[in-house]
LUMFI-819916 format. One record per residue: z, x, y of N, C-alpha, C in turn; residue in one letter. Coordinates in steps of 0.2 Angstrom, whole numbers. Layout:
% LUMFI-819916
+-------+-------+-------+-------+-------+-------+-------+-------+-------+-----+
:   n.Z :   n.X :   n.Y :  ca.Z :  ca.X :  ca.Y :   c.Z :   c.X :   c.Y : res :
+-------+-------+-------+-------+-------+-------+-------+-------+-------+-----+
:     Z :     X :     Y :     Z :     X :     Y :     Z :     X :     Y :   A :
...
+-------+-------+-------+-------+-------+-------+-------+-------+-------+-----+
This chain:
% LUMFI-819916
+-------+-------+-------+-------+-------+-------+-------+-------+-------+-----+
:   n.Z :   n.X :   n.Y :  ca.Z :  ca.X :  ca.Y :   c.Z :   c.X :   c.Y : res :
+-------+-------+-------+-------+-------+-------+-------+-------+-------+-----+
:   -39 :    84 :    -5 :   -41 :    80 :     0 :   -43 :    73 :    -2 :   M :
:   -41 :    68 :     2 :   -42 :    61 :     0 :   -49 :    59 :     2 :   I :
:   -52 :    56 :    -3 :   -59 :    54 :    -2 :   -59 :    46 :    -1 :   H :
:   -62 :    44 :     4 :   -63 :    37 :     6 :   -69 :    34 :     4 :   I :
:   -70 :    29 :     0 :   -76 :    26 :    -2 :   -77 :    19 :     2 :   H :
:   -72 :    15 :     3 :   -73 :     9 :     6 :   -68 :     8 :    12 :   N :
:   -71 :     6 :    18 :   -67 :     5 :    24 :   -68 :    -2 :    26 :   I :
:   -62 :    -6 :    26 :   -62 :   -13 :    29 :   -61 :   -13 :    36 :   L :
:   -65 :   -16 :    40 :   -64 :   -17 :    47 :   -64 :   -24 :    49 :   V :
:   -58 :   -27 :    49 :   -57 :   -34 :    52 :   -59 :   -35 :    59 :   P :
:   -62 :   -40 :    61 :   -64 :   -40 :    68 :   -63 :   -47 :    71 :   T :
:   -60 :   -47 :    77 :   -60 :   -54 :    81 :   -65 :   -53 :    87 :   D :
:   -69 :   -48 :    87 :   -74 :   -47 :    92 :   -71 :   -45 :    99 :   F :
:   -65 :   -43 :    99 :   -62 :   -40 :   105 :   -63 :   -33 :   106 :   S :
:   -61 :   -30 :   112 :   -62 :   -23 :   113 :   -58 :   -19 :   109 :   P :
:   -52 :   -21 :   107 :   -49 :   -17 :   102 :   -52 :   -17 :    95 :   S :
:   -55 :   -22 :    93 :   -59 :   -22 :    87 :   -65 :   -18 :    87 :   S :
:   -68 :   -18 :    93 :   -74 :   -14 :    94 :   -72 :    -6 :    93 :   A :
:   -66 :    -5 :    96 :   -64 :     2 :    95 :   -63 :     4 :    88 :   F :
:   -60 :    -1 :    84 :   -59 :     0 :    77 :   -65 :     1 :    73 :   A :
:   -71 :    -2 :    75 :   -77 :    -1 :    72 :   -80 :     6 :    74 :   V :
:   -79 :     8 :    80 :   -81 :    15 :    82 :   -77 :    20 :    78 :   D :
:   -70 :    19 :    77 :   -66 :    24 :    73 :   -69 :    23 :    65 :   M :
:   -70 :    18 :    63 :   -73 :    17 :    56 :   -79 :    21 :    55 :   A :
:   -84 :    20 :    60 :   -90 :    24 :    60 :   -89 :    31 :    59 :   C :
:   -85 :    34 :    63 :   -83 :    41 :    63 :   -81 :    43 :    56 :   A :
:   -76 :    40 :    54 :   -73 :    41 :    47 :   -78 :    40 :    41 :   I :
:   -82 :    35 :    42 :   -87 :    33 :    37 :   -92 :    39 :    36 :   A :
:   -94 :    41 :    42 :   -99 :    46 :    42 :   -97 :    53 :    39 :   R :
:   -91 :    54 :    41 :   -88 :    60 :    38 :   -87 :    60 :    30 :   E :
:   -85 :    54 :    28 :   -83 :    53 :    21 :   -89 :    50 :    17 :   Q :
:   -94 :    48 :    20 :  -100 :    45 :    16 :   -97 :    38 :    14 :   G :
:   -93 :    35 :    17 :   -90 :    28 :    15 :   -94 :    22 :    17 :   A :
:   -93 :    17 :    13 :   -96 :    10 :    14 :   -91 :     7 :    19 :   H :
:   -94 :     3 :    24 :   -90 :     0 :    29 :   -91 :    -8 :    28 :   V :
:   -85 :   -11 :    28 :   -85 :   -19 :    27 :   -83 :   -22 :    33 :   I :
:   -87 :   -25 :    37 :   -85 :   -29 :    43 :   -83 :   -36 :    41 :   L :
:   -77 :   -38 :    43 :   -76 :   -45 :    41 :   -72 :   -49 :    47 :   M :
:   -73 :   -55 :    47 :   -70 :   -60 :    51 :   -66 :   -65 :    47 :   H :
:   -60 :   -67 :    49 :   -57 :   -72 :    46 :   -57 :   -79 :    50 :   A :
:   -61 :   -84 :    48 :   -61 :   -90 :    51 :   -56 :   -95 :    49 :   A :
:   -53 :   -99 :    53 :   -49 :  -104 :    50 :   -52 :  -109 :    46 :   P :
:   -48 :  -111 :    41 :   -51 :  -116 :    36 :   -52 :  -123 :    39 :   Q :
:   -58 :  -126 :    38 :   -59 :  -132 :    41 :   -54 :  -138 :    40 :   P :
:   -51 :  -138 :    34 :   -46 :  -144 :    34 :   -40 :  -143 :    39 :   P :
:   -38 :  -137 :    41 :   -33 :  -136 :    45 :   -35 :  -138 :    52 :   S :
:   -42 :  -138 :    54 :   -44 :  -140 :    60 :   -45 :  -148 :    61 :   L :
:   -45 :  -151 :    55 :   -47 :  -159 :    56 :   -41 :  -163 :    53 :   I :
:   -35 :  -160 :    52 :   -30 :  -164 :    49 :   -28 :  -170 :    53 :   R :
:   -28 :  -170 :    60 :   -25 :  -175 :    64 :   -31 :  -179 :    68 :   D :
:   -37 :  -178 :    65 :   -42 :  -181 :    69 :   -44 :  -188 :    66 :   V :
:   -44 :  -193 :    71 :   -46 :  -200 :    68 :   -53 :  -200 :    64 :   P :
:   -53 :  -205 :    60 :   -59 :  -205 :    55 :   -66 :  -205 :    59 :   A :
:   -66 :  -209 :    65 :   -72 :  -210 :    68 :   -74 :  -203 :    72 :   F :
:   -70 :  -199 :    73 :   -72 :  -192 :    76 :   -73 :  -187 :    71 :   K :
:   -71 :  -188 :    64 :   -71 :  -183 :    59 :   -78 :  -180 :    59 :   E :
:   -84 :  -184 :    59 :   -90 :  -181 :    58 :   -92 :  -176 :    64 :   Q :
:   -90 :  -178 :    70 :   -91 :  -173 :    76 :   -87 :  -166 :    75 :   H :
:   -81 :  -167 :    72 :   -77 :  -161 :    71 :   -80 :  -157 :    66 :   V :
:   -82 :  -160 :    61 :   -86 :  -156 :    55 :   -92 :  -153 :    58 :   H :
:   -96 :  -156 :    62 :  -102 :  -153 :    65 :  -100 :  -147 :    70 :   E :
:   -94 :  -148 :    73 :   -92 :  -142 :    78 :   -89 :  -136 :    73 :   D :
:   -86 :  -138 :    68 :   -84 :  -132 :    63 :   -90 :  -129 :    60 :   V :
:   -95 :  -132 :    58 :  -101 :  -129 :    56 :  -104 :  -125 :    61 :   M :
:  -105 :  -127 :    67 :  -108 :  -123 :    72 :  -104 :  -117 :    74 :   A :
:   -97 :  -118 :    74 :   -93 :  -112 :    75 :   -94 :  -107 :    69 :   Y :
:   -94 :  -109 :    63 :   -95 :  -105 :    57 :  -102 :  -101 :    58 :   R :
:  -107 :  -105 :    60 :  -114 :  -102 :    61 :  -114 :   -96 :    66 :   Q :
:  -110 :   -98 :    72 :  -110 :   -93 :    77 :  -106 :   -87 :    75 :   E :
:  -101 :   -88 :    71 :   -97 :   -82 :    69 :  -101 :   -77 :    64 :   I :
:  -105 :   -81 :    59 :  -109 :   -77 :    55 :  -114 :   -73 :    59 :   V :
:  -117 :   -77 :    64 :  -122 :   -73 :    68 :  -119 :   -67 :    72 :   S :
:  -113 :   -68 :    74 :  -110 :   -63 :    78 :  -109 :   -57 :    74 :   R :
:  -106 :   -58 :    68 :  -104 :   -52 :    63 :  -110 :   -49 :    61 :   I :
:  -116 :   -53 :    59 :  -122 :   -50 :    57 :  -125 :   -46 :    63 :   N :
:  -124 :   -48 :    69 :  -127 :   -44 :    74 :  -123 :   -38 :    75 :   H :
:  -117 :   -38 :    75 :  -112 :   -32 :    75 :  -114 :   -27 :    69 :   L :
:  -115 :   -30 :    63 :  -117 :   -25 :    58 :  -124 :   -22 :    59 :   R :
:  -129 :   -26 :    62 :  -135 :   -23 :    63 :  -135 :   -17 :    69 :   D :
:  -130 :   -18 :    73 :  -129 :   -13 :    79 :  -126 :    -6 :    76 :   E :
:  -122 :    -7 :    71 :  -119 :    -1 :    68 :  -124 :     4 :    65 :   V :
:  -124 :    10 :    68 :  -129 :    15 :    65 :  -127 :    18 :    59 :   P :
:  -125 :    15 :    54 :  -124 :    17 :    47 :  -128 :    13 :    42 :   L :
:  -130 :    16 :    37 :  -134 :    12 :    32 :  -130 :     8 :    27 :   G :
:  -124 :    10 :    27 :  -120 :     7 :    21 :  -114 :     2 :    24 :   N :
:  -117 :    -3 :    28 :  -112 :    -8 :    31 :  -113 :   -15 :    28 :   V :
:  -108 :   -18 :    27 :  -108 :   -25 :    24 :  -104 :   -30 :    29 :   E :
:  -106 :   -36 :    30 :  -103 :   -41 :    34 :  -101 :   -47 :    30 :   S :
:   -95 :   -49 :    32 :   -92 :   -55 :    28 :   -88 :   -59 :    33 :   L :
:   -89 :   -66 :    32 :   -85 :   -71 :    35 :   -81 :   -74 :    30 :   V :
:   -74 :   -74 :    30 :   -70 :   -78 :    25 :   -66 :   -83 :    29 :   V :
:   -64 :   -88 :    25 :   -60 :   -93 :    28 :   -52 :   -92 :    26 :   E :
:   -48 :   -93 :    30 :   -41 :   -93 :    29 :   -37 :   -89 :    34 :   G :
:   -30 :   -89 :    33 :   -26 :   -86 :    37 :   -28 :   -78 :    38 :   D :
:   -28 :   -76 :    44 :   -31 :   -69 :    45 :   -28 :   -64 :    41 :   A :
:   -21 :   -63 :    41 :   -18 :   -57 :    37 :   -19 :   -58 :    29 :   S :
:   -19 :   -65 :    27 :   -20 :   -66 :    20 :   -27 :   -64 :    18 :   E :
:   -32 :   -66 :    22 :   -39 :   -65 :    21 :   -41 :   -57 :    21 :   A :
:   -38 :   -54 :    25 :   -39 :   -47 :    26 :   -36 :   -43 :    19 :   I :
:   -30 :   -45 :    17 :   -27 :   -42 :    11 :   -31 :   -44 :     5 :   L :
:   -34 :   -50 :     5 :   -38 :   -52 :    -1 :   -44 :   -49 :    -1 :   R :
:   -48 :   -48 :     4 :   -54 :   -44 :     4 :   -53 :   -37 :     3 :   V :
:   -48 :   -34 :     6 :   -46 :   -27 :     4 :   -45 :   -25 :    -3 :   A :
:   -41 :   -30 :    -6 :   -40 :   -29 :   -14 :   -46 :   -31 :   -18 :   E :
:   -50 :   -36 :   -16 :   -56 :   -38 :   -20 :   -62 :   -32 :   -19 :   G :
:   -62 :   -29 :   -14 :   -67 :   -24 :   -12 :   -65 :   -17 :   -14 :   K :
:   -59 :   -16 :   -16 :   -56 :   -10 :   -18 :   -56 :    -5 :   -12 :   S :
:   -54 :    -7 :    -6 :   -54 :    -3 :     0 :   -49 :     2 :    -1 :   C :
:   -51 :     8 :     2 :   -46 :    14 :     2 :   -43 :    14 :     9 :   D :
:   -45 :    11 :    14 :   -43 :    11 :    21 :   -45 :     5 :    24 :   L :
:   -40 :     2 :    28 :   -41 :    -4 :    33 :   -40 :    -1 :    40 :   I :
:   -45 :    -2 :    44 :   -45 :     0 :    51 :   -45 :    -6 :    55 :   I :
:   -40 :    -7 :    59 :   -40 :   -13 :    63 :   -38 :   -12 :    70 :   M :
:   -40 :   -16 :    75 :   -38 :   -16 :    82 :   -32 :   -19 :    83 :   G :
:   -28 :   -17 :    87 :   -22 :   -21 :    89 :   -21 :   -21 :    97 :   T :
:   -18 :   -26 :    99 :   -17 :   -26 :   106 :   -11 :   -23 :   109 :   Y :
:    -7 :   -19 :   105 :    -1 :   -16 :   107 :     5 :   -20 :   109 :   G :
:     5 :   -26 :   107 :    11 :   -30 :   109 :    17 :   -28 :   105 :   K :
:    22 :   -29 :   108 :    28 :   -27 :   104 :    34 :   -31 :   106 :   S :
:    40 :   -30 :   103 :    46 :   -33 :   105 :    46 :   -40 :   104 :   G :
:    49 :   -44 :   109 :    50 :   -51 :   108 :    43 :   -55 :   106 :   M :
:    38 :   -53 :   110 :    32 :   -57 :   109 :    29 :   -56 :   101 :   L :
:    30 :   -50 :    99 :    28 :   -49 :    92 :    33 :   -52 :    87 :   Q :
:    39 :   -52 :    88 :    44 :   -55 :    84 :    43 :   -63 :    84 :   A :
:    41 :   -66 :    89 :    40 :   -73 :    89 :    34 :   -75 :    87 :   T :
:    28 :   -72 :    89 :    22 :   -74 :    87 :    19 :   -71 :    80 :   M :
:    22 :   -65 :    79 :    20 :   -62 :    73 :    14 :   -58 :    75 :   G :
:    12 :   -53 :    70 :     6 :   -49 :    72 :     2 :   -48 :    65 :   S :
:    -4 :   -50 :    66 :    -9 :   -49 :    60 :    -8 :   -42 :    57 :   V :
:    -9 :   -37 :    62 :    -9 :   -30 :    61 :    -3 :   -28 :    57 :   A :
:     3 :   -30 :    60 :     9 :   -28 :    57 :    10 :   -31 :    50 :   A :
:     8 :   -37 :    49 :     9 :   -40 :    42 :     4 :   -36 :    37 :   E :
:    -2 :   -35 :    39 :    -7 :   -31 :    35 :    -4 :   -24 :    33 :   V :
:    -1 :   -21 :    38 :     2 :   -14 :    37 :     8 :   -15 :    32 :   S :
:    12 :   -20 :    33 :    17 :   -20 :    28 :    15 :   -22 :    21 :   R :
:    10 :   -26 :    20 :     8 :   -29 :    13 :     2 :   -25 :    10 :   K :
:    -2 :   -22 :    14 :    -8 :   -19 :    11 :    -6 :   -13 :     5 :   A :
:   -10 :   -13 :     0 :    -9 :    -8 :    -5 :   -13 :    -1 :    -3 :   R :
:   -17 :    -1 :     2 :   -20 :     5 :     4 :   -18 :     6 :    12 :   C :
:   -19 :    12 :    14 :   -17 :    14 :    21 :   -20 :    10 :    26 :   P :
:   -17 :     8 :    31 :   -19 :     4 :    37 :   -19 :     8 :    43 :   V :
:   -25 :     9 :    46 :   -25 :    13 :    53 :   -26 :     7 :    58 :   L :
:   -21 :     7 :    63 :   -21 :     2 :    68 :   -23 :     6 :    74 :   T :
:   -28 :     4 :    78 :   -30 :     7 :    84 :   -30 :     2 :    90 :   V :
:   -29 :     5 :    96 :   -30 :     1 :   102 :   -34 :     5 :   107 :   R :
:   -37 :     2 :   111 :   -41 :     5 :   116 :   -36 :     9 :   121 :   V :
:   -37 :    15 :   121 :   -33 :    19 :   125 :   -33 :    17 :   133 :   P :
:   -28 :    17 :   136 :   -27 :    14 :   143 :   -32 :    18 :   148 :   S :
:   -33 :    25 :   146 :   -38 :    29 :   150 :   -45 :    27 :   148 :   S :
:   -46 :    24 :   143 :   -53 :    22 :   141 :   -55 :    15 :   143 :   T :
:   -60 :    13 :   146 :   -62 :     6 :   148 :   -63 :     3 :   142 :   P :
:   -62 :    -4 :   142 :   -64 :    -8 :   136 :   -71 :    -8 :   135 :   A :
:   -73 :    -7 :   129 :   -80 :    -7 :   127 :   -82 :   -13 :   123 :   I :
:   -89 :   -14 :   123 :   -91 :   -20 :   119 :   -93 :   -17 :   112 :   S :
:   -94 :   -22 :   107 :   -96 :   -20 :   101 :  -103 :   -16 :   101 :   P :
:  -107 :   -17 :   105 :  -114 :   -14 :   106 :  -112 :    -7 :   109 :   K :
:  -108 :    -6 :   114 :  -106 :     1 :   116 :  -102 :     5 :   111 :   E :
:   -98 :     2 :   107 :   -95 :     5 :   101 :  -100 :     8 :    96 :   A :
:  -105 :     4 :    94 :  -110 :     6 :    90 :  -114 :    11 :    92 :   A :
:  -116 :    11 :    99 :  -119 :    16 :   102 :  -115 :    23 :   102 :   T :
:  -109 :    22 :   103 :  -104 :    28 :   103 :  -104 :    31 :    97 :   A :
:  -104 :    27 :    91 :  -104 :    30 :    84 :  -111 :    34 :    83 :   C :
:  -116 :    32 :    86 :  -122 :    35 :    85 :  -123 :    42 :    88 :   A :
:  -119 :    42 :    94 :  -119 :    48 :    98 :  -115 :    54 :    95 :   V :
:  -109 :    52 :    92 :  -105 :    57 :    89 :  -107 :    60 :    83 :   R :
+-------+-------+-------+-------+-------+-------+-------+-------+-------+-----+
């Protein structure tokens, strides 16, 4: 039997990410695993590259406010998860590269991530973070989406669902 020690759950705070958190809670409880919630934020230099110098300070302030909001949201999500062994991270960079970097650095045995279920031409043109992580990760990747028969749930509802199961 495979034993899972560390589960990485990237989140963009969407309903599909909340469903992934719910799935991670169930698996972590069964395996006694550590859960790492993470969000990949864009790097500030990519946000300000074409901004005139006189507006740069305002953009920097907006980036800092955004970062503080994301840290607050992921810490709030962590606090709602009814497991004792949960860590939260906000890392900067391209989402798929950041996920792969954290999974490797934290010796993750499993990545669980939400997906929107897009396919075909849209995925081919835009790319998919979940598809790229699935191709490049050194550990198994479980992609989940909210079943069509299940209404979209908030992170708080996902955490509550974890506690009930």
